[in-house]
C-alpha positions as a Markdown table, in Angstrom:
| # | Residue | x | y | z |
|---|---|---|---|---|
| 1 | Met | 163.8 | 223.1 | 225.5 |
| 2 | Ser | 163.4 | 223.0 | 221.7 |
| 3 | Ser | 161.1 | 220.7 | 219.8 |
| 4 | Val | 162.3 | 217.8 | 217.7 |
| 5 | Lys | 161.5 | 219.8 | 214.5 |
| 6 | Asp | 163.5 | 222.7 | 215.8 |
| 7 | His | 166.4 | 220.4 | 216.5 |
| 8 | Tyr | 166.4 | 219.0 | 213.0 |
| 9 | Asp | 165.9 | 222.5 | 211.4 |
| 10 | Thr | 168.7 | 224.2 | 213.4 |
| 11 | Ile | 171.2 | 221.4 | 213.9 |
| 12 | Leu | 170.7 | 218.0 | 212.4 |
| 13 | Ala | 169.4 | 218.6 | 208.9 |
| 14 | Ala | 172.4 | 220.4 | 207.7 |
| 15 | Asn | 174.7 | 217.6 | 208.8 |
| 16 | Tyr | 172.5 | 214.5 | 208.5 |
| 17 | Ser | 173.7 | 213.3 | 205.1 |
| 18 | Trp | 177.4 | 213.8 | 206.1 |
| 19 | Met | 176.8 | 211.8 | 209.3 |
| 20 | Val | 175.3 | 208.8 | 207.6 |
| 21 | Gly | 178.0 | 208.6 | 205.0 |
| 22 | Asp | 178.1 | 208.0 | 201.2 |
| 23 | Phe | 174.6 | 208.1 | 199.9 |
| 24 | Asp | 175.0 | 205.5 | 197.1 |
| 25 | Ser | 176.6 | 203.1 | 199.6 |
| 26 | Lys | 173.8 | 203.6 | 202.0 |
| 27 | Val | 171.2 | 203.0 | 199.3 |
| 28 | Glu | 172.9 | 199.7 | 198.3 |
| 29 | Glu | 173.1 | 198.7 | 202.0 |
| 30 | Gln | 169.4 | 199.3 | 202.5 |
| 31 | Arg | 168.5 | 197.6 | 199.2 |
| 32 | Ala | 170.4 | 194.5 | 200.2 |
| 33 | Leu | 168.7 | 194.5 | 203.6 |
| 34 | Leu | 165.2 | 194.9 | 202.2 |
| 35 | Glu | 165.9 | 192.2 | 199.6 |
| 36 | Asp | 167.1 | 189.9 | 202.4 |
| 37 | Leu | 163.9 | 190.5 | 204.2 |
| 38 | Gly | 162.0 | 189.3 | 201.1 |
| 39 | Leu | 160.6 | 192.6 | 199.9 |
| 40 | Glu | 159.8 | 192.7 | 196.2 |
| 41 | Ala | 157.2 | 194.8 | 194.4 |
| 42 | Thr | 154.7 | 193.8 | 191.8 |
| 43 | Gly | 153.5 | 196.4 | 189.3 |
| 44 | Gly | 152.3 | 199.6 | 191.0 |
| 45 | Thr | 153.1 | 198.6 | 194.5 |
| 46 | Val | 153.4 | 201.6 | 196.8 |
| 47 | Ala | 155.7 | 201.8 | 199.8 |
| 48 | Val | 155.6 | 204.5 | 202.4 |
| 49 | Asp | 159.0 | 205.6 | 203.9 |
| 50 | Leu | 158.2 | 207.3 | 207.2 |
| 51 | Gly | 161.0 | 209.6 | 208.4 |
| 52 | Cys | 162.7 | 209.3 | 205.1 |
| 53 | Gly | 165.5 | 211.9 | 205.7 |
| 54 | Pro | 167.5 | 212.3 | 202.5 |
| 55 | Gly | 165.9 | 209.1 | 201.0 |
| 56 | Ser | 168.4 | 206.2 | 201.1 |
| 57 | Gln | 165.6 | 203.7 | 201.9 |
| 58 | Ser | 163.3 | 205.4 | 199.4 |
| 59 | Phe | 165.8 | 204.9 | 196.6 |
| 60 | Ala | 166.4 | 201.3 | 197.8 |
| 61 | Leu | 162.7 | 200.7 | 197.6 |
| 62 | Thr | 162.5 | 202.1 | 194.0 |
| 63 | Ala | 165.4 | 199.7 | 193.1 |
| 64 | Leu | 163.2 | 196.9 | 194.2 |
| 65 | Gly | 160.3 | 198.1 | 192.0 |
| 66 | Tyr | 158.2 | 200.1 | 194.4 |
| 67 | Glu | 156.6 | 203.5 | 193.9 |
| 68 | Val | 157.5 | 205.5 | 197.1 |
| 69 | Val | 155.8 | 208.1 | 199.2 |
| 70 | Ser | 158.6 | 209.6 | 201.3 |
| 71 | Ile | 157.5 | 211.4 | 204.4 |
| 72 | Asp | 159.6 | 213.7 | 206.7 |
| 73 | Ser | 159.1 | 216.9 | 208.7 |
| 74 | Ser | 162.4 | 218.4 | 207.5 |
| 75 | Gln | 162.2 | 220.7 | 204.6 |
| 76 | Thr | 166.0 | 220.6 | 204.2 |
| 77 | Leu | 166.1 | 216.8 | 203.9 |
| 78 | Leu | 163.1 | 216.7 | 201.6 |
| 79 | Ala | 164.8 | 219.3 | 199.4 |
| 80 | Glu | 167.9 | 217.0 | 199.2 |
| 81 | Leu | 165.6 | 214.1 | 198.4 |
| 82 | Asn | 163.8 | 216.0 | 195.7 |
| 83 | Glu | 167.0 | 217.1 | 194.1 |
| 84 | Arg | 168.2 | 213.5 | 193.8 |
| 85 | Ser | 164.8 | 211.9 | 192.9 |
| 86 | Lys | 164.1 | 213.6 | 189.5 |
| 87 | Gly | 162.7 | 210.8 | 187.2 |
| 88 | Gln | 162.3 | 208.4 | 190.1 |
| 89 | Pro | 158.9 | 207.1 | 191.3 |
| 90 | Ile | 159.2 | 209.0 | 194.6 |
| 91 | Arg | 156.9 | 211.6 | 196.0 |
| 92 | Ala | 158.1 | 213.7 | 198.9 |
| 93 | Val | 155.6 | 214.8 | 201.5 |
| 94 | Glu | 156.4 | 217.2 | 204.3 |
| 95 | Ala | 154.5 | 216.1 | 207.4 |
| 96 | Asn | 154.9 | 215.0 | 211.0 |
| 97 | Ile | 154.3 | 211.2 | 211.0 |
| 98 | Leu | 152.2 | 211.8 | 214.2 |
| 99 | Asp | 149.8 | 213.9 | 212.1 |
| 100 | Ser | 148.2 | 211.1 | 210.1 |
| 101 | His | 145.5 | 213.4 | 208.8 |
| 102 | Arg | 148.1 | 215.4 | 206.8 |
| 103 | Met | 149.7 | 212.3 | 205.2 |
| 104 | Cys | 147.9 | 211.6 | 201.9 |
| 105 | Val | 149.4 | 208.7 | 200.1 |
| 106 | Ser | 147.5 | 209.1 | 196.8 |
| 107 | Arg | 149.5 | 208.7 | 193.6 |
| 108 | Ser | 148.8 | 212.3 | 192.4 |
| 109 | Thr | 151.8 | 214.7 | 192.6 |
């Protein structure tokens, strides 16, 4: 039996974005959801997106004024996020969310 990471690395990561649909539509959907939940940032507020995948919630959070630390174990999905996030207040971190000692949320890049 393969690990969750192996499953993402060999099967899911290459197809993940295709499976969830149009990225911009997903960002807008997530922004509206977060806004409906009453989330709004004040200057310098940091949000952590655990299991960020390609980053639709990360981008939704930046649209609401947050600086975002985006954490995922998939190098493939983080590469996709990094490609899209140039100029955005998003910092991608490769880590397993169960390994809290590896997840530093400092503002340095």
